[in-house]
Every structure is written in structure tokens, then in C-alpha cells.
ROMIRO-700277 format. One line per field, with one value per residue: x, y, z of N, C-alpha, C in turn; chain; residue in one letter. Coordinates in Angstrom, 3 decimals, padded with zeros to 6 digits, always signed. Example, Ala and Ser with C-alpha at 12.3 -4.5 7.8 and 13.67 -1.06 7.14 Angstrom:
n.xx = c(+013.190_+012.850);
n.yy = c(-005.690_-002.250);
n.zz = c(+007.800_+007.080);
ca.xx = c(+012.300_+013.670);
ca.yy = c(-004.500_-001.060);
ca.zz = c(+007.800_+007.140);
c.xx = c(+013.200_+012.900);
c.yy = c(-003.300_+000.030);
c.zz = c(+007.800_+007.870);
chain = c(A_A);
resn = c(a_s);
END
This chain:
n.xx = c(+000.926_+000.435_+001.741_-000.326_-002.115_-003.644_-005.553_-007.418_-008.165_-009.866_-011.584_-012.977_-014.174_-015.402_-017.459_-017.818_-020.030_-021.565_-023.270_-022.064_-021.952_-019.889_-020.063_-020.001_-017.756_-015.585_-016.359_-015.363_-012.764_-011.390_-012.047_-010.583_-007.416_-008.246_-007.580_-005.460_-003.244_-000.847_-001.207_-001.862_-001.004_-000.867_-003.796_-004.467_-003.708_-004.903_-007.593_-007.329_-006.614_-008.996_-010.800_-010.304_-010.547_-012.254_-010.911_-009.367_-005.961_-003.860);
n.yy = c(-001.116_+002.163_+005.262_+007.374_+006.093_+005.710_+007.967_+007.773_+005.378_+006.332_+007.893_+005.961_+004.746_+006.533_+007.652_+006.234_+004.722_+006.945_+008.903_+010.807_+013.908_+014.332_+016.642_+017.850_+016.710_+018.192_+020.904_+020.312_+020.015_+022.276_+023.867_+022.705_+023.139_+026.129_+026.374_+025.363_+026.040_+025.212_+022.406_+022.766_+021.479_+018.610_+018.235_+019.107_+016.797_+014.708_+015.778_+015.573_+013.002_+011.614_+012.810_+011.960_+008.951_+007.197_+007.420_+006.319_+004.766_+006.369);
n.zz = c(+000.141_-000.802_+000.655_+000.071_-000.346_+002.291_+002.561_+000.160_+001.515_+003.245_+002.404_+000.695_+003.229_+004.409_+002.453_+000.795_+000.039_-001.004_-003.985_-006.977_-008.712_-011.950_-011.955_-009.516_-008.100_-009.829_-009.111_-006.560_-006.587_-007.820_-005.746_-003.711_-004.986_-004.786_-002.342_-001.711_-003.627_-004.439_-005.168_-007.633_-010.263_-009.758_-009.072_-011.660_-013.381_-012.487_-013.276_-015.972_-016.614_-015.719_-017.388_-019.745_-020.061_-021.340_-023.766_-026.485_-026.889_-028.755);
ca.xx = c(-000.200_+001.373_+001.448_-001.562_-003.837_-004.616_-006.513_-008.290_-009.129_-010.490_-012.893_-014.015_-014.365_-016.856_-018.243_-017.947_-022.052_-022.418_-023.153_-021.904_-021.976_-018.790_-019.689_-019.925_-016.184_-015.169_-016.010_-014.664_-011.091_-011.536_-012.218_-009.237_-006.890_-007.907_-007.271_-003.846_-002.569_+001.006_-001.443_-003.041_-000.838_-001.005_-005.047_-005.195_-003.534_-006.085_-008.589_-007.066_-006.486_-010.062_-011.537_-009.791_-010.140_-012.410_-010.318_-008.388_-004.924_-002.835);
ca.yy = c(+000.035_+003.541_+006.300_+007.709_+005.283_+005.925_+009.144_+006.997_+004.269_+006.631_+008.214_+004.891_+004.382_+007.436_+008.285_+005.266_+004.356_+008.142_+009.051_+012.477_+014.001_+014.775_+018.098_+018.111_+017.074_+019.313_+021.746_+020.149_+019.578_+023.743_+024.699_+022.489_+024.317_+027.541_+026.685_+024.632_+026.405_+024.264_+021.494_+022.929_+020.604_+017.273_+018.013_+019.256_+016.041_+013.789_+015.924_+015.419_+011.513_+011.240_+013.162_+011.278_+007.144_+006.472_+007.577_+005.348_+005.075_+006.717);
ca.zz = c(+000.146_-001.233_+001.532_+000.077_-000.291_+003.478_+002.183_-000.706_+001.943_+004.313_+001.433_+000.950_+004.167_+005.067_+001.520_-000.302_-000.289_-001.994_-005.406_-006.832_-010.099_-011.941_-011.972_-008.006_-008.058_-010.180_-008.384_-005.234_-006.869_-007.808_-004.046_-003.095_-005.462_-004.587_-000.752_-001.370_-005.046_-004.464_-005.735_-008.947_-011.046_-009.570_-009.602_-013.221_-014.265_-012.053_-013.933_-016.883_-016.629_-015.395_-018.506_-020.614_-019.400_-022.073_-025.177_-027.028_-027.138_-030.116);
c.xx = c(+000.688_+000.526_-000.246_-002.552_-004.122_-005.466_-007.756_-009.042_-010.095_-011.380_-013.740_-014.614_-015.857_-017.435_-018.620_-019.417_-022.246_-022.601_-022.955_-021.654_-020.573_-018.501_-019.484_-018.274_-015.538_-015.155_-015.465_-012.998_-010.901_-011.321_-010.814_-008.066_-007.060_-007.453_-005.972_-003.171_-001.306_+000.304_-001.711_-002.219_-001.213_-002.972_-005.077_-004.905_-004.391_-007.162_-008.530_-007.352_-008.093_-010.934_-011.268_-009.535_-010.708_-011.496_-009.398_-007.269_-004.318_-001.831);
c.yy = c(+001.430_+004.322_+007.049_+007.252_+005.590_+006.985_+008.528_+005.804_+005.014_+007.373_+006.974_+004.795_+005.395_+007.619_+007.117_+004.831_+005.499_+008.094_+010.475_+012.352_+014.565_+016.349_+019.036_+017.748_+017.812_+020.818_+021.939_+020.574_+021.407_+024.594_+023.824_+023.240_+025.711_+027.945_+026.156_+024.777_+025.595_+023.183_+021.496_+021.804_+019.131_+017.112_+018.091_+018.122_+014.466_+014.121_+015.768_+013.754_+011.104_+011.493_+012.673_+009.880_+006.534_+006.794_+006.398_+005.643_+005.045_+005.828);
c.zz = c(-000.135_+000.459_+001.363_-000.060_+001.003_+003.274_+001.274_+000.359_+002.846_+003.900_+000.842_+001.827_+004.583_+003.962_+000.671_-000.813_-001.005_-003.162_-005.465_-008.575_-010.312_-011.809_-010.286_-007.888_-008.751_-009.525_-006.707_-005.433_-006.968_-006.686_-003.355_-003.769_-005.223_-002.886_-000.767_-003.153_-005.245_-005.068_-006.925_-010.170_-011.103_-009.770_-011.039_-014.296_-013.874_-013.190_-015.249_-017.366_-016.605_-016.701_-019.541_-020.599_-020.561_-023.634_-025.465_-027.357_-028.264_-030.339);
chain = c(A_A_A_A_A_A_A_A_A_A_A_A_A_A_A_A_A_A_A_A_A_A_A_A_A_A_A_A_A_A_A_A_A_A_A_A_A_A_A_A_A_A_A_A_A_A_A_A_A_A_A_A_A_A_A_A_A_A);
resn = c(m_y_f_t_d_r_g_i_e_e_l_t_d_r_r_g_a_e_e_v_s_l_t_w_l_a_e_r_l_r_e_f_v_d_l_n_p_e_f_e_t_p_v_d_r_l_a_t_w_l_a_r_l_d_d_e_d_d);
END
């Protein structure tokens, strides 16, 4: 298990049964970056990866 998996595990444990829209998620990511601008690049990479999950490999 990676160190970062602890946060993912907590998210699953606390909110795993909830359903949210991608719009809601995008708003939370923007809010997080506003509060933590040093994480802008990793959040942008995550958002881009999520957006392109269904793209065919070139």
C-alpha cells in the first residue's frame, strides 16, 4: 500500500456509499486548488486523466 492510499481508504470508508456527479467533483477540486494552490498541477493531471479514461490509445 502506498502512503497516499490512506486518504483513498478513508474516502472509501467515509463516503463510499455516496453517489456524486462529476460536476460536484470538479467543484470540489477547484475549491481544493483555491485553498492549496501548490497542488494545482497534480489536481490538473488527475482531472485530465479522469476526463480521458475512455479515449482510445493513440
